Each structure stands twice: as structure tokens, then as C-alpha cells.
N, C-alpha and C positions, 0 to 999 in steps of 0.2 A: 617526610613521606606524604605522597598524595593521598587524599581521601578516596574511597571507592568511587563516589560520583565524579571526582576529578579524573580518576583513571579512566572511567567510562567515557567521559567527554573527550579526553585526549585520544583514546584509542579510536573512537568513532570519527574524530576529525582526521586522523591519519588514514583511516579506511576510506573516508570520503575523498581525500586527496588522491589516493591510489586508484579509486574507482573512476574518478573523473579523468585521470591521466591515461587510463588504459581503455576507456570506453571507445567502442567503434560505432560509427553511425549505423543505425539499423537499415537494412535493405528494405525496399518497398515490399509490403506484404498484402495479401488479399484481405480486405476488411472482414472482420468477424461477422457472422450472421446475427450475433446477439444484439439486442436493442440497447442503445446507450441513452442514459438519462440526459436531459438538457443541462448545460453548464451555466450557472450564474457567474457573474463577476468577470466576464470577458471584457477587457478594456483595451483601448488603443495602446500600442507600445510606449508612446511618450508618457502615458499616465500610469503605466504599470508600477514604476518605482515608487509612486505615491500611495500605494495600497497600504492601509493600516492593518494591524493585527486584528482589531475589532471587526473591520470590514471583511477580512479573510475568513474569520471564524463564523461570521454571519452567513457568508456565501457557502461555506462548507455545510452548515446546517441546512440551508436551502437545497443544496445539491443532494444531500443524503435523505431528505424527507421522503421521497418515494421508495427508498430502499427498505424501510421498516415494514410497511404493509406487504411488500413483495416477498421478503424473507418469511414473514409470518404465513403468507399464503402457500409458499412452496414447502415450508416445514410441515404444514398440515397435509399437503398432497403427497409428500414423501415420507409420511409417518411410517416408521419401521425400516426406512432406508438409511442412507448416510449422506444427508445434505451438508454442504460446506460453503463457507464464504472465503474469499481470498482478499487480503489487504496488502497494499504497498505500505512501506514504513515511513520514509522521510517525507514530511509535509502532507501525509495522508493519515498516519496513525500517531506520529510524534511531531512536535513543533520544532523542527530543526532549523527553519529559517529565522524565525523571530527569537528563538531561545536555543542557540546552538550548543550551549553547555549544559543547561538543565534538561532540555528536551522533554517537557511534560507532554501528556497525552493531548491529542486533539479531542475536545470534549464530545462532539457529536459522533466521532468515530468510535471512541471508547464506549459511549452509550449504546451504539449499534452493535458492537461486538458483544457486549454483555447481554443485550437482548437476544441476539442470535444464539448464544450459548444457552440461554434460559429456555429456548425453544428446541433444544436438541440439535442445533446446527454447529458443526465443527468450525473452528476459526484457524485459518492458515495464514502465514505471512510469507510473501515472496519479495525479496529485496535485492537491489543491485549491489548492496554491501558485500565485500568479500567474506567468505565463510570462516576465515581464520579469526575474525572478531565475533564469531557466533556467541561465545559466552557473554561478551559485552552487550551484544544486541539483545540476547535473552534477558539479561539483567535489566536493561532499559525498558523493555516491554513489560516485564513483571513489575518493576518499580512503578510504572505508570498505571498499572492495574489491569492489563490485558490478559485474557485467557489465551493460551498458546497451545494449539493442538499440533502444530507443525511449523517449521521455519526453514525456508530455502534461501541460501545465500550462494554467491558465485564462488566456485573454486578457481584455482590459478588458471586453468585452461579457459574457463568462461570469461575471464577478464579480457581476453583478446578477441572475443566475439561480440556480436550485437546483443545489447541488453534485452531487446524484444524477443530474440530467439531463446535466450535463457529463461525468460519469464513464461513464454509459451510452453516450453518443454517442462517446466516445473508444474504448471497446471495440468499438463497431460499426465505427468507422473501421479499427481493427486487423484486424477480420474482412474488411473490404472490400479490404484489402491482401493477402488470401490466407491469413491465419493462422487456425488453429483454437485458440481460447483454452481450454486444458484445465483451467486452475485460475485463479481470481481470489481474491486474498488481501488482507484488510484488517481493520481493527479497528472500523469503523463500518458500520452497515447501508447508509449512503449509498455506501460503497465497493462494495457487493455486490449490491444490488437493481437490477433493470432488465434482467436476462438477459445474453445475449452472453458466456456462459461455460458450459462443461460442468459445472463443479463449483465451489462457493465454500467458502472456509475462513475462518471468522471468528475473529479473535484477541480476547482479552479487553480490554475498555475500562473495566470496573468502573463501569457506569452513567454513562459519560461522563467519568470522571476522566481517562482518557487519550484525549483527542479527537484 
């Protein structure tokens, strides 16, 4: 019998395969008015495959550096309100490229999520993973140490539509619930475009290497 971590890894790999097979290229969208933090680690395509885990983690830390004071500032300004941040999961919150079976937390992202929660900011996750593996996804996030105030995954119908449309609609739903999304963080433009966030922070993906 597989161990729970083994089951988690297997289920997520199946989900990733299904997600990739069913993904539909996103239609062109109007750029969000939110400001986007500069992205370190942009390299030429020929060099992308040579990126090391250490370099990636360092680049993520650099990309997220402006997020902490911004979240702190907005938490103060929205005191008594319902501020929130939105995080992508794969290669934003969990290390699925370099550690596809163990999938540990991305340290800088985990630290930021913990800081946000300590400042009264809710932490939501919006992922392209199908929602039928939600228990597996929740286990992986909790095991990595993340606070989870909400998790959005794609249902069967969503798998046949653009990822960006699903993620935009998910953020709009968070807003309808009364939250102000002060920061939206991901490593793909489909994580970030479409609005419904005050500010976006893009992590490096090295021309699609870390999708």
C-alpha cells in the first residue's frame, strides 16, 4: 500500500497530466490595471534549462521582497476590513518542478503567507489543478505549513476553458465574498492577468521552464 505522501504525489501527477492535456490557450485579455513587480531571473531560452534550484529560490526571494511591506501597508490601511492575498500553487507555493514527489514549500512564499496571516490578511489559493484532487491539494498545502482560508480548483467544465478565465473568475468570486485582494502572486501571466487585485507579483518561470 502506498504511503499517504506517495498517494499525494501520484494523485497530483495524474491531475497535472489531465490539466495539461485539457488546457486551452488563453485568449488575449486586457492588461490588468494593477502594478506588477519586476521579475528577476529572466534568461534567454537557451539558458533556461540550466537554471538551478538555488538560483530559482534566490530569484523568488528577490521577486517577493517588495510584497511584504506592501501587504503590511495595506493591512494597516484596511484594518477592520477583509484584506486577502491570492497565491498560485505549482512553482509558486510548492516546489513541483525540482521536487515533483515531495513538493515542499517555496520558502519565501511560505514566509510571506505566514506574515500575511499574522497581519490579519486572508490567504487564498487559486490553482489550475482539477478540483477532484482538492483533498490531495489541501493535504499538500497543510503539510508544507501553509494557512489556507480558501482554495479554488477547476471543475470538469473549467478544464475545457482558458486557465486565465478561470483564475480571473475565482478572484472575482473572492471579491464578491467581501475581500479586498491586496496582492496576487504567481509565476505565469495567466495567474496574474485579468484584474481583481490591487497589485501583482510575478515570480520567475524562465520562459516557461517552471510552468
